[in-house]
C-alpha positions, 0 to 999 in steps of 0.5 A: 197564854202563849198567845197573850204573852207574844201579843203583849211582847210584840206590842211593847217592842213596837210591832204595829197593832195589825201586825200584831193581831195577825201574828198573834192569830198565827201563834194561836193556831200553831199552839193549839196544833190545827194548821188546817185553820191557815187555809182560812186566814186569808179568807177571814181578812178579805172577808173583814173588808168586804163591806160596802160601808168601809168605802166611806172611810177613805172618803171621809179622809179625803174630805179632811185633806181637801178641807185643809188645803182649801182653807175651810178651817180657817173660815169655820173658825171665823165663823165661830167668832162671829157668832160668840161675840165679845164675851169673857174667855170668848176665844176659848168658846170659839175653840170648842165651837170651831172644833164641833164645826170642823169635827163634822168634816174631819172625823178623827180626833188626832188629825183634828188636834194637829189641824186646830192647834195650828189654828187656834194656839197662836191665836189664843196666845195673842189675846193673852191666853197661856199657851199650855191652856190653849194647846190643852183646850184644843185637845178636848175640843179635838175629842168631838171629832170622832164622835160627831159625824162623820166618824171613822170610828163609828164606821169601823165599829159599825162593820164589827157589830153589823149595824147600819153605819148610818144609825151609828153616825146618827147615835153620835149627834147628841153625845157630841152636842152634850160634850160641847155644851158641858165644855161651855159650862166649864169654860164659863166657870174657869173664865170667872175664876181665872178672869179669861180675856174678852174676844176681840169686839166686832161690830155688827157689820163685821159679823155679818160680813164674816158670816156671809164669807164663811157661810158656804163652807157649812155646805159641807157638814150640812150635806154630809149630816143632812143627807144621812139624817133625811135618808136621801143618801147612805154615809158612803153616798153622803161622804162621796158628795162631800168630797166633790162640795169640798173641792168645789167650795175650796176652789171656787168659794175660798179660792185656795184649793188647787186641783194640781194638789189632788195627786198628793192629797190622793196619796195621803188619803190612800195611805191613811185608809190603807193602815185603817183597812189593814187593821179591820182586816187584821180584826177579822182574823182576830175576832174569828179566832177569839170565837173559835177559842170561845173567849167571849164566853169565857169572859162572859162567865167571869163578867156575870159574877161581877156585874149583875146588871146592865148598869154595872156592866157598863160602869165596869166596861168604862173602867176597862176601856179607859185604862186600854185607851190610855196606851192604845190608839182608838181604832186598834183599842176598838178593833181589840175590845169589841169583838169580846165585849159587844156579844157580852153587851147584847146577849147577856145584858140585852143592851142595844148595840148602837148605845154600846157602841157610843160608850165604847167609842167615847171611852177610847177617845177619852183615853187619848186624853189620859196619861200615861200615854195621852196620844192627843197631848203628844200630838198638840205638843209636837204642833205648839211645843206645850209640855203634855203633862202640864197640858193634862193638869191645867185642863183636868176640869175637862177630863172631869166633865168628860168622865161625867158625860161618859156615865150620863151615856152609860146610864141614859141610852136615850142620849145616844138613840133619841134621834133614832126613834 
């Protein structure tokens, strides 16, 4: 109880989540009167990041930074516009499709929202869309970032769950495609009701020229995802090759990337990577003390009195995680909940850890779009000036369909594991 109160108090006064986890662990050790456990504290932290798979995290972050500097995002948007054509609500479809393509490179929801808001919202405003709707739609498009590979959250989960990183990345493909299709359905229905403007008409020659100019940028997601699916490279190796290809495409194809910018890019990538990896190290200590205190066993005993089958457990988990995700960012939320819920899912209800990982990640990402916090809406607001509360209201159908997708993923494991069989 003392540890829980300390953790909540530290969190409320703004102490970073990684520091909260470490300090709470120290408070727990003192409260049980076993100072000898402090000897294992640094070993547990180092052990938490002693994983080859975690090298993929800074490499994926580096790819996103290089892509932004190289103008690759803009060309992926142009490519999406060439494919969609002049249809009602065309630019709304382009927003989601471009987010799907970009998510196969960035892998972070908040980073993707920040980037795509700068690109898509002014363009949609120019064509007559309401700025609040355009910004809100970009937020839901950014939801695809941590789901479609590469995904930093899936890499972190794979380390926590001790499953293959490649399996987790592949497991995110079908859920990402499912969400994209469902978002298209919502756009079609809303476009019929609100009479969205048609996208700018382009001739066949203009479309062909755009495809030719932008197609080389597709080398990056093709190499990353293709090498993992084919077994030619593991996620870490594919991320390294992807970073090299991103730099070459940005320098010699789009001609906007400069090698002189690499020191600044590497510094930004290192800072963000250090934050994520410190969270993983703190999570290792947190998980170790949870197991020492038999917390998973106590939670499992309570859950079994409420949930009598795997489906009920997953639906209960969805509610719990959605509440947690509304106030805590994705990776910290994952680090806090996976060590408690995963043993229950696998040992009590015999749920595949890869399926459970997809459910957890999608749930926590959806929390980024849920009041009272809705971090992604605040990111979009900072970039566009649209109000977060109004964004949530005007894009409520997308929230509802995302919840439907989450329930579908919970009920049908094949939607996550289909490509792994």
